[in-house]
MISERO-479964 format. One line per 10 residues: number of its first residue (from 1); their letters; for each residue z, x, y of C-alpha. Coordinates in steps of 0.5 Angstrom, whole numbers, plus 500, padded with zeros to 3 digits. Layout:
! MISERO-479964
NUM = a = Z,X,Y ~ ...
***
This chain:
! MISERO-479964
1 = masdtidkrt = 488,563,454 ~ 491,564,461 ~ 495,570,462 ~ 502,571,465 ~ 504,577,469 ~ 509,578,474 ~ 508,581,481 ~ 513,587,482 ~ 513,586,489 ~ 515,578,489
11 = gnhllrayag = 517,577,482 ~ 512,571,482 ~ 508,569,476 ~ 501,570,477 ~ 497,566,472 ~ 489,568,471 ~ 484,565,466 ~ 477,567,464 ~ 472,562,467 ~ 465,564,464
21 = inpdtrtprt = 459,567,468 ~ 458,566,476 ~ 452,562,476 ~ 450,565,483 ~ 453,572,482 ~ 452,573,475 ~ 458,576,474 ~ 464,574,470 ~ 469,569,474 ~ 476,569,473
31 = isttlpadag = 481,563,476 ~ 488,564,478 ~ 494,561,481 ~ 501,563,483 ~ 508,560,481 ~ 515,562,484 ~ 519,567,481 ~ 524,561,479 ~ 519,557,475 ~ 521,555,468
41 = daeverakae = 518,556,462 ~ 515,549,461 ~ 512,549,468 ~ 509,556,467 ~ 506,553,460 ~ 504,547,464 ~ 500,551,469 ~ 497,556,464 ~ 494,549,460 ~ 492,546,466
51 = ldaraavlkg = 488,553,468 ~ 485,553,461 ~ 483,546,462 ~ 480,548,469 ~ 476,554,466 ~ 473,550,460 ~ 470,545,466 ~ 467,551,469 ~ 464,554,463 ~ 461,547,462
61 = hsdamtigaa = 464,546,455 ~ 465,539,456 ~ 465,538,448 ~ 472,542,448 ~ 474,539,455 ~ 479,533,454 ~ 479,527,459 ~ 486,530,462 ~ 483,537,463 ~ 477,534,467
71 = idfylsecde = 482,530,471 ~ 486,536,472 ~ 480,540,474 ~ 478,534,479 ~ 484,534,483 ~ 485,542,483 ~ 478,542,487 ~ 480,536,491 ~ 486,540,493 ~ 482,546,494
81 = lgllspttms = 477,543,499 ~ 482,538,502 ~ 478,532,500 ~ 484,527,499 ~ 490,526,503 ~ 497,528,501 ~ 499,520,500 ~ 492,519,496 ~ 493,526,492 ~ 501,523,490
91 = sylsylerhi = 498,517,488 ~ 493,520,483 ~ 498,525,480 ~ 502,519,479 ~ 497,515,475 ~ 495,521,471 ~ 502,523,469 ~ 504,516,468 ~ 498,512,465 ~ 492,516,464
101 = rprighvyyd = 495,523,460 ~ 500,519,455 ~ 494,514,453 ~ 487,517,453 ~ 489,524,456 ~ 488,528,449 ~ 481,524,448 ~ 475,529,448 ~ 471,528,454 ~ 464,527,450
111 = aaderlfsaf = 467,522,445 ~ 470,517,451 ~ 466,511,451 ~ 466,504,454 ~ 470,501,448 ~ 476,507,449 ~ 476,505,457 ~ 476,497,456 ~ 482,498,451 ~ 485,503,456
121 = yrdlrkprkr = 485,497,461 ~ 487,492,457 ~ 493,496,455 ~ 495,497,462 ~ 495,490,463 ~ 499,488,457 ~ 507,486,458 ~ 511,492,456 ~ 514,488,450 ~ 507,489,447
131 = ggaelagttv = 507,496,448 ~ 503,495,455 ~ 504,498,462 ~ 504,491,465 ~ 501,493,471 ~ 498,489,477 ~ 490,488,476 ~ 490,491,483 ~ 493,497,480 ~ 488,498,474
141 = ekihafmsga = 482,497,479 ~ 485,503,483 ~ 486,507,477 ~ 479,505,475 ~ 476,507,482 ~ 480,514,481 ~ 477,516,474 ~ 470,513,476 ~ 470,518,482 ~ 473,524,478
151 = frylksngha = 467,523,473 ~ 462,522,478 ~ 464,529,481 ~ 464,533,475 ~ 457,530,473 ~ 454,531,480 ~ 457,538,480 ~ 454,540,474 ~ 461,540,470 ~ 459,535,465
161 = stnplaevrv = 452,532,463 ~ 455,525,463 ~ 459,520,466 ~ 463,516,461 ~ 465,510,466 ~ 458,509,469 ~ 457,503,465 ~ 464,500,464 ~ 467,495,469 ~ 474,493,470
171 = paakpvevkp = 476,486,470 ~ 476,484,477 ~ 484,482,479 ~ 485,476,482 ~ 487,476,489 ~ 494,476,491 ~ 496,472,497 ~ 502,476,501 ~ 508,472,502 ~ 513,472,508
181 = lspddmakll = 520,471,508 ~ 522,464,506 ~ 525,460,512 ~ 532,460,508 ~ 531,468,506 ~ 529,469,514 ~ 536,466,516 ~ 540,470,511 ~ 537,476,513 ~ 538,475,520
191 = swlesvltap = 545,472,519 ~ 547,479,516 ~ 543,483,521 ~ 546,479,527 ~ 553,480,524 ~ 552,488,523 ~ 549,489,530 ~ 554,486,534 ~ 560,489,530 ~ 564,495,533
201 = vtslaeyety = 562,501,529 ~ 569,505,527 ~ 567,510,522 ~ 561,514,519 ~ 560,509,513 ~ 560,503,518 ~ 555,508,522 ~ 550,509,516 ~ 550,501,515 ~ 549,500,523
211 = afaamvwvdl = 543,505,523 ~ 540,502,517 ~ 541,495,520 ~ 537,497,526 ~ 532,500,522 ~ 531,493,519 ~ 531,489,525 ~ 526,494,528 ~ 521,493,522 ~ 522,485,522
221 = nsglrrgela = 520,485,529 ~ 514,490,529 ~ 511,490,522 ~ 511,498,522 ~ 510,501,515 ~ 516,505,512 ~ 513,512,513 ~ 512,510,520 ~ 519,507,521 ~ 522,514,518
231 = gllelsvqms = 517,518,522 ~ 519,515,529 ~ 523,520,533 ~ 527,520,540 ~ 521,521,544 ~ 517,516,540 ~ 521,510,545 ~ 516,510,551 ~ 514,505,556 ~ 506,503,556
241 = aggemgvrvs = 501,503,562 ~ 503,496,563 ~ 510,497,564 ~ 513,495,557 ~ 517,498,553 ~ 516,500,545 ~ 514,506,541 ~ 508,510,540 ~ 507,511,533 ~ 504,518,532
251 = rvlaykrdln = 507,521,526 ~ 508,518,519 ~ 513,521,513 ~ 509,522,507 ~ 510,525,500 ~ 506,531,497 ~ 506,533,490 ~ 504,540,488 ~ 499,540,483 ~ 502,546,479
261 = srrttiiskp = 509,545,480 ~ 509,538,481 ~ 515,538,486 ~ 515,533,491 ~ 516,535,498 ~ 516,530,505 ~ 511,532,510 ~ 509,529,517 ~ 502,527,518 ~ 498,522,522
271 = pksgksrfvt = 498,514,521 ~ 494,511,516 ~ 488,509,521 ~ 488,516,523 ~ 490,515,530 ~ 496,513,534 ~ 498,506,537 ~ 503,503,542 ~ 507,498,539 ~ 511,493,544
281 = fdeatmriiv = 518,491,543 ~ 521,484,545 ~ 527,484,550 ~ 532,483,544 ~ 529,489,540 ~ 530,494,546 ~ 537,492,547 ~ 538,493,540 ~ 535,500,541 ~ 539,502,547
291 = ayrnvrnavl = 545,500,544 ~ 544,503,537 ~ 542,510,541 ~ 548,510,545 ~ 552,509,538 ~ 548,514,535 ~ 549,519,540 ~ 556,518,540 ~ 557,520,533 ~ 552,526,533
301 = aergvrprtt = 556,529,539 ~ 563,528,535 ~ 560,532,529 ~ 557,537,534 ~ 550,535,533 ~ 546,536,540 ~ 542,530,542 ~ 534,532,543 ~ 528,528,544 ~ 525,531,537
311 = iplfchsdgs = 531,528,533 ~ 529,522,528 ~ 530,516,532 ~ 534,513,526 ~ 538,518,523 ~ 544,519,519 ~ 551,521,522 ~ 549,529,521 ~ 542,528,525 ~ 538,528,518
321 = fftpreitgl = 532,523,517 ~ 532,517,513 ~ 527,518,507 ~ 522,513,506 ~ 524,512,499 ~ 531,512,501 ~ 530,506,506 ~ 526,502,500 ~ 532,503,496 ~ 537,501,501
331 = fgalvkelgl = 533,495,502 ~ 532,493,495 ~ 540,493,495 ~ 540,489,501 ~ 536,484,497 ~ 541,483,491 ~ 547,483,496 ~ 544,477,500 ~ 541,473,494 ~ 534,474,497
341 = dpkthlhtlr = 528,472,493 ~ 528,478,488 ~ 520,479,489 ~ 522,481,496 ~ 521,488,498 ~ 521,492,504 ~ 513,491,506 ~ 515,484,505 ~ 518,485,513 ~ 511,487,515
351 = hthasylian = 508,481,512 ~ 513,476,515 ~ 512,479,522 ~ 504,478,521 ~ 504,472,518 ~ 509,468,523 ~ 505,471,528 ~ 498,469,526 ~ 501,462,524 ~ 504,461,531
361 = gadlravqer = 497,462,534 ~ 497,470,535 ~ 490,473,536 ~ 487,476,530 ~ 485,482,533 ~ 491,483,537 ~ 495,483,530 ~ 490,488,527 ~ 491,493,533 ~ 499,492,533
371 = fghakpettv = 499,493,525 ~ 494,499,525 ~ 489,496,521 ~ 483,501,521 ~ 478,495,520 ~ 479,487,522 ~ 477,485,515 ~ 483,488,513 ~ 487,483,517 ~ 483,477,516
381 = alyghmvpgr = 483,479,508 ~ 491,479,508 ~ 493,474,513 ~ 487,470,515 ~ 490,464,511 ~ 495,464,515 ~ 491,462,521 ~ 494,455,524 ~ 490,449,523 ~ 484,453,520
391 = dgevarifar = 482,448,515 ~ 483,442,519 ~ 479,444,525 ~ 473,446,520 ~ 473,439,518 ~ 473,436,525 ~ 467,440,527 ~ 463,438,521 ~ 465,430,522 ~ 462,431,529
401 = vvsehsradr = 456,433,526 ~ 456,427,521 ~ 457,423,527 ~ 451,425,531 ~ 447,424,526 ~ 450,417,523 ~ 446,411,524 ~ 452,407,522 ~ 456,410,528 ~ 451,409,533
411 = agdelgagwi = 450,402,531 ~ 457,401,532 ~ 459,399,525 ~ 465,402,521 ~ 464,406,514 ~ 467,403,508 ~ 465,397,504 ~ 469,391,503 ~ 471,387,497 ~ 466,381,497
421 = pecpvlcrpc = 466,378,490 ~ 461,373,487 ~ 463,366,486 ~ 463,364,479 ~ 460,357,480 ~ 455,358,485 ~ 453,365,483 ~ 453,368,490 ~ 458,371,495 ~ 465,367,496
431 = aryetkeewk = 465,364,503 ~ 472,366,504 ~ 469,374,504 ~ 462,373,507 ~ 464,376,514 ~ 467,382,515 ~ 472,379,520 ~ 474,374,515 ~ 475,380,510 ~ 479,384,515
441 = de = 484,378,516 ~ 485,378,509
***
């Protein structure tokens, strides 16, 4: 059982647990973790339980180790070794707390089998009214991949003798076609944006709406992710080597959850692709950016905030940034206000930007670079169906192949049979239809 002692100097909780004999040094092994002095009783007890679970894994007691404890240990290893990005870690913790632990976290690792996980995946897909989680197939696939990786890690590192998911296959999810804004919804959104972005700003409340509208306009006209949009700084607005104006996307605001306290903080990290990119703006978007910055600087000056290159490009009237979740929530409220398709979300703007670009002849490679996709396959998989005339062009290509090999074509004949019925008296083709010329006249 993990112990809890108070550090006399800092007041922090120091938790320790015996974890067996170290196989390298043959000496007793102790693992520990620290919680802040203001940690509540529930937080301390949860950390002690997780520490005990990790100790059980290190001791190799898989018969006394639950699925929840095994995954806790895996995540703590990933956190210590830096194997997962903050956003991936946050997603995995969410999967663990919301779905895995409540349903199968209590099951002993050695007792887990194919039937358990198959039933678990079915429950995740079931509607909520039938006791399920009503998750999309792609989300269930992600949960399966997460657990498979965790159990594979435990087995390969000697913490478990088996991988209970080795023979389990999750049903493949049906591919979901991304849907851009419909023409009607696009018109509604643009009408709202134009009305806000052209009206004078006379109060701090109006400024907040104005700043949000400027963000939505930029998102619609650039396809930035929400974390990229929130992470833009004043210095992000730059001129490219070719003399075009736009933004340098080099940082993203993301959420990070602490493994022990489960507290969520906002951090700055590189873009998803791992490298920065330059996103060019059209003239109308640049005019909106220039006008917005003038208004923003006036509002900040009135509140005693000095504009500087490191302030957020899009910020509140006090200079603080819009969080990614805040932007998502504001856009969700706007969807209801404007009566847009209820399935519309902030990422729909990204899909809309890409879809309309490609549908109007934009090069897939250029879209990949603009959107920061690490691989061109990602762009093709998401938006390839939007390439204009793709199926028609394929049909015409094969028609040319058929034409080159067709005897009828070379002889000048036309394909297609005519209607030439037999005469019931003479028992031969009716004279009226004997020639193609007569048949055509008919």
